[in-house]
N, C-alpha and C positions, 0 to 999 in steps of 0.2 A: 563733691560728687555731682551735685546739681549743676554747678558751673561747668564741669567737664562735659556733662550730657548736653547742656545748652550749646557749648562750643561745637560738639560733634554734630548735633542736629543743624546748627547754623551753617557749618561747613557743607553738610549734605544738601541743605536747601540751596545754597549758593551754587553747588555743583550741578544740581537739577536745573536751576535757572539758566546757567551757562549752556547746558546741553540743549534745553528747550529753545533758547535764543539761537543757538547754532543750527538746530533743526529748522526753525522758521526761516532763517536766512538761506538754508539749503533748499527748502521748499520754494521760497520766493525766487531763488536763482534758477531752479528747474522750471518753474512756471514761466519766467521771463525767457529762458532759453527756448521753451516750446513755442511761446508766442513769436519769438524771433524766427524760429524755424518755419512757422506758418507765414509770416509776413514777408520774409526775404524773397521767396520765389515769386510772389505776386508783384513785387516791385522790380524784379529783374527784367530789363528791356528785352532780353532774349526769350522771355517766357511766352508760351503759347497763349496765355490769357490776356496778354497785352500786345497783340501783334501790330496794333496801329501806333505803337510808341514812337517809331521813327518817322511816321508820316509827316509831311509838311502840314502846317496848320491849314492852309488853303489848298485843297486838292484840285479844285476846278470850278466850273460854273455850268448850270443848267439854264438854258434860255427857252422860254415858252411864249408863243403868241398864236392868235387864231381868231375864229369867228364862231358864233352860235346862232343858229336859225331857230326861232321860236314860233309856234303856230297855236292859235287859240280857235278851236272849232266852236262857232256860235250856232245857235238854233235860228232858223228862218223866222222872221224876216231880217234879223240882225245879220250883218256881214261878218265873215271870218276875219280875224286879225292876225297879222304876222309881222315879224321883225327880224332883220339880219343885223346882229350887233357884234362889235369887236370884243375879243378877250384881250385886254391890254397887254402889250409885251412886258414880260417880267424876267428878271435875271436872278437866279438863286445861287449864292456862293456856297459851295459845298466844302465843309471842313471836317477834320478828323474827329471833332468832338460831337458831331451830329451824324451818326451812321444811319439815322432814320428821321425823316421830317414829313409832316402833313400840313398843308396850307390850303386855304380857300383861294382860288384864282379868279372866280367870277360868280356874281349873283345877279341874274338878269330876269326881266319880266316883260310880258306883252299882254295887252288887253286888260290890264289891271287885275288879272287873276291867274295867269299861267306864269309860273316862276321856275327857273332852273338854277341850281347851285352846283358849281363845278369845284371839285377838290382834287388836289394833286398830292401824291405821296412819292417819295424817292428814298432809296436806301442802297447801301453798298456793303460789301464784306471787306474788312481791312486785310491787307496782304501781309504774309509772314515776313517778307523781305523788307518791309518798310517802304516799298514803292507805292505810288498812288494806284488805286484800283484801275483795271483795264476797262471796266464797264460799270454802269449803275442801272438799277432797276427802277422803272417808273410805272406808277399806276394812276390812271385818271378815272374819276367816277362822276356821274351826273345824276343828281337827285331832281326829279320833276315833281312839282306840286301844282295843284289847281284849287283855288278857293276864292275867298272874298276880298283879296287884295294882294299887293306885290310883296307882302311879308308873310303870306300864307304858309302854313306848315302842313296843309292837308295833302297827304301823300298821293301821288298819281303813278309814278313809275321810276325805275332805277336801272342804270346800265354802267358797266365799268370795262376798262381795257387795260392790259398790262403789256409792257415791252422792255427789252434790254437795250440800252443805249451805249454805243461804243464811242470813243473819242473822235472828235472832229467830223462827225457825220450828222446829217439832219434827217429826221424821220417825221412822217406825217401820221396822224392818228385821227380816225373818224369814228365817232360814237353816235349811233342813232337811238333815240329814246322814243318809241312809238306812242307811249301813253295808253290810256284806256278809253279813248274817244273824246276826251275834253281838250286835250292839248298834246303837243309833241315837241321834241327838240332834236336838232342835229348839230353836233359839235365837230368842228374841224380845227385841229391843233397842229402846229409845227413845233417840234422839240429838237434840241441839239445839246450835246454834252461836250464841253471843251475841257480837256485835262491839262493841268499845269505840269510842265516837265521839270 
């Protein structure tokens, strides 16, 4: 009788174990199916979340050049100091993996105390069709400092300007930073966007 009971309980235990194993496999299969259901649309090239999927790696280039005029207003009897300096020509290759970029394009000083730092930002929106964007947005900012040296971070003034650039056109940008009496800056830039076809 004990042996019969043992065999019956053993068979019951094995049955429960098989059912539990089957349930775990079913749960695991459902979980994997749900994960796949979430992942598949995100990897679909036609998905709205990856509209840049078909863009060429190199979309085009942004070319920047210009000058910056710096003025250091000195107290009498010291004479005022000024300087007209080049913003070195730079070319930025635009690719689909960087829809936004921020770079410093100039750090200039005059009189050992007036400093201007020029930053450039550009961004674009990927197209649903996979074609290169028709335009890019560009923002240029000028931070003006005045202090005890050409590395000073003593804030004086700030100005920025933003524009949209279309392919194969050159645009000029002028930013005047009047300062607060100690120094000033006038930035003149030429910008152009060349789109790859």
